[in-house]
Structure formats: C-alpha cells, structure tokens
C-alpha positions in Angstrom: 40.7 -72.7 4.7 37.8 -73.2 7.1 36.2 -69.5 7.1 33.4 -68.5 9.6 30.0 -68.1 8.2 30.3 -64.3 9.0 33.0 -63.6 7.4 31.8 -65.1 4.0 28.6 -64.1 4.5 30.2 -60.0 4.9 33.0 -61.2 2.1 30.1 -61.8 -0.6 28.1 -58.9 0.5 31.2 -56.4 -0.4 31.9 -57.9 -3.5 29.9 -55.5 -5.6 31.1 -52.4 -3.6 34.9 -53.6 -3.7 34.8 -54.5 -7.4 33.5 -50.9 -7.8 36.1 -49.5 -5.9 38.5 -51.1 -7.4 37.5 -50.8 -11.2 36.9 -46.8 -10.2 41.4 -46.9 -9.9 42.2 -49.1 -12.7 39.3 -48.7 -15.3 39.8 -51.8 -17.0 37.2 -54.5 -16.0 39.6 -57.6 -16.8 42.9 -55.7 -14.5 39.7 -55.3 -11.9 38.4 -58.6 -11.9 42.2 -59.8 -11.9 42.7 -57.0 -8.6 39.6 -58.5 -7.0 40.6 -61.4 -6.9 43.5 -61.3 -5.4 41.8 -58.7 -2.5 39.6 -62.0 -1.5 42.6 -64.6 -1.5 44.6 -61.6 1.0 41.3 -61.3 2.6 40.4 -65.3 3.2 44.3 -65.4 4.1 43.9 -62.9 6.8 40.4 -64.0 7.7 41.5 -64.7 11.5 42.5 -60.7 11.4 39.5 -59.7 11.2 37.1 -58.5 14.4 33.7 -59.1 14.2 31.1 -56.2 15.0 34.0 -53.9 13.1 33.6 -52.4 9.5 34.2 -55.5 7.7 33.5 -52.9 3.9 36.6 -50.4 5.4 39.2 -52.9 6.3 38.1 -54.7 2.8 38.6 -51.4 1.0 42.2 -51.1 3.0 43.1 -54.4 0.9 41.7 -53.6 -2.1 44.0 -50.5 -1.7 47.1 -52.1 -1.2 46.7 -54.5 -4.1 45.2 -51.7 -6.4 49.0 -50.4 -5.3 50.8 -54.1 -6.1 48.8 -54.4 -9.5 50.0 -50.4 -10.5 53.3 -51.3 -9.3 53.2 -54.1 -11.9 52.1 -52.2 -14.5 53.8 -49.2 -14.5 55.6 -50.3 -18.3 52.1 -49.3 -19.6 51.6 -45.6 -20.8 48.4 -44.5 -18.9 49.2 -45.1 -15.0 47.3 -42.3 -13.0 49.0 -40.7 -10.1 48.5 -40.8 -6.4 47.0 -37.6 -6.8 44.2 -38.8 -9.2 43.2 -41.5 -7.1 43.2 -39.0 -4.2 40.4 -37.2 -5.5 38.8 -40.1 -6.8 38.7 -41.5 -3.0 37.5 -38.4 -2.1 34.6 -37.9 -4.5 33.5 -42.0 -3.4 33.6 -40.7 0.6 31.8 -37.4 -0.1 29.2 -39.8 -2.6 28.6 -42.3 0.7 27.9 -39.4 2.9 25.6 -37.3 0.5 23.9 -41.2 0.6 23.8 -41.4 3.9 22.1 -38.3 4.6 19.5 -38.6 1.8 18.6 -42.1 3.0 18.5 -40.2 6.8 16.1 -37.4 4.9 13.8 -40.1 3.4 13.3 -42.0 6.8 12.4 -38.9 8.3 10.4 -37.6 5.3 8.5 -41.2 5.8 7.6 -40.3 9.2 5.4 -37.0 8.0 1.7 -37.3 7.7 0.1 -37.7 5.1 -1.0 -34.1 4.6 2.9 -33.0 5.1 4.2 -35.1 2.8 2.2 -34.1 0.2 2.5 -30.6 0.8 6.3 -30.8 0.5 5.6 -33.0 -2.8 4.0 -29.5 -4.3 6.4 -27.3 -2.8 9.6 -29.2 -3.7 9.6 -31.9 -5.7 6.5 -30.3 -8.5 8.4 -27.0 -7.7 5.4 -25.4 -7.2 5.7 -21.3 -5.9 4.0 -21.2 -2.1 0.9 -19.2 -3.8 0.5 -22.2 -6.2 0.7 -24.6 -3.3 -2.1 -22.8 -1.2 -3.9 -22.2 -4.1 -3.7 -25.7 -4.8 -4.3 -26.7 -1.2 -6.9 -23.6 -0.6 -5.2 -22.6 2.3 -3.4 -19.1 2.7 -0.5 -18.0 2.0 0.7 -17.4 5.2 -0.4 -20.6 6.5 1.4 -22.4 3.9 4.6 -20.6 4.4 4.3 -21.6 8.7 3.3 -25.5 7.4 6.7 -25.6 5.4 8.7 -24.1 8.0 7.5 -26.4 10.6 8.2 -29.2 8.1 11.6 -28.3 7.6 12.2 -27.6 11.4 10.8 -31.5 12.2 12.8 -32.6 9.1 15.6 -31.5 10.9 15.4 -32.2 14.3 15.1 -35.7 13.2 17.5 -36.6 11.0 19.9 -34.6 13.6 18.8 -37.5 16.4 19.3 -40.0 13.7 22.8 -38.7 12.7 23.6 -38.8 16.1 22.2 -42.0 16.8 24.2 -43.6 13.9 27.1 -41.8 15.5 26.9 -43.7 18.9 
C-alpha cells in the first residue's frame, strides 16, 4: 500500500483524537484499540478518496463512527450496550467542548495582544477576583477610571474575537 506522505502525517496526527473519540463510545480500552485499528485499516484502504486540503479529522471521525457501529453490532450479545441516544448526547458534548476550546484559543490570542498594563488589570479583576474598588486601590487609580478601562478592554477583546472568528470561517 503506497500512501502519500501527507496522508500518513494526517493519520498519525489524528490517532490520539480518534482513540479518544472511540474510547468515549465503547468505554473499554482494549475494544477501543481494536476499533481504532479497524478504523486505520479502512482509512488506509480509502486513502485515495481523501481530498487534500479538506478536514481530515472530520473524515476520520466519520469512518470511526461507522466502525463503532459495526463493533456495537458485533457485541450486542453483551449486557451493557449504550443506545444511539446516549451516543448522541456524548457527540453533542464533544462538539460543545471543541467549540469552547476554539473560543478559549481565540480569547487567549486576543488577550495576548493586550498591553502588559491592560493584561495586569484584567488579571487583577478576573483571575484574582478583585472588586473594582480593590483593583483601583491596587493600581492607585479612581474606581471610575478602572471601570471605564475594563469596559474598553472588554470591547477590544470582543472586537478581536469577532474578527478572529470571521477569519477562521473563511
């Protein structure tokens, strides 16, 4: 089997994520590894169907999904087999988790673009949980100035995040 280097790289990078996806659905490490191997075989057999510059992870997860269904059909004799509804809930939570991670990355990026002074102010207010009055006292500023500055920083973070989201959707 002669596979393109790009395909091998994508497949290698996807292993941990695929295993996690499968493991959450079969809840047994050995079975998850078995399903992962079957998934890898199918992916390799269908390597010519993968279109470069498309989302390899989405394609691989789809293949894994069908391998899980096949595996579940083979183990229906066991007493504990989760229903499709349970897996739908797990899938929804996975999607929500991916979305949250994307937003966190964007927010960290935008936070990193703030000046050191503004980062320190936001750290005092939100990470350390200080009140506006405590932040004002700490920075030797008026409370109204701190409130205005925090409001402006939040607007800048929101604008930056919206721009990043637009760029990533293109």
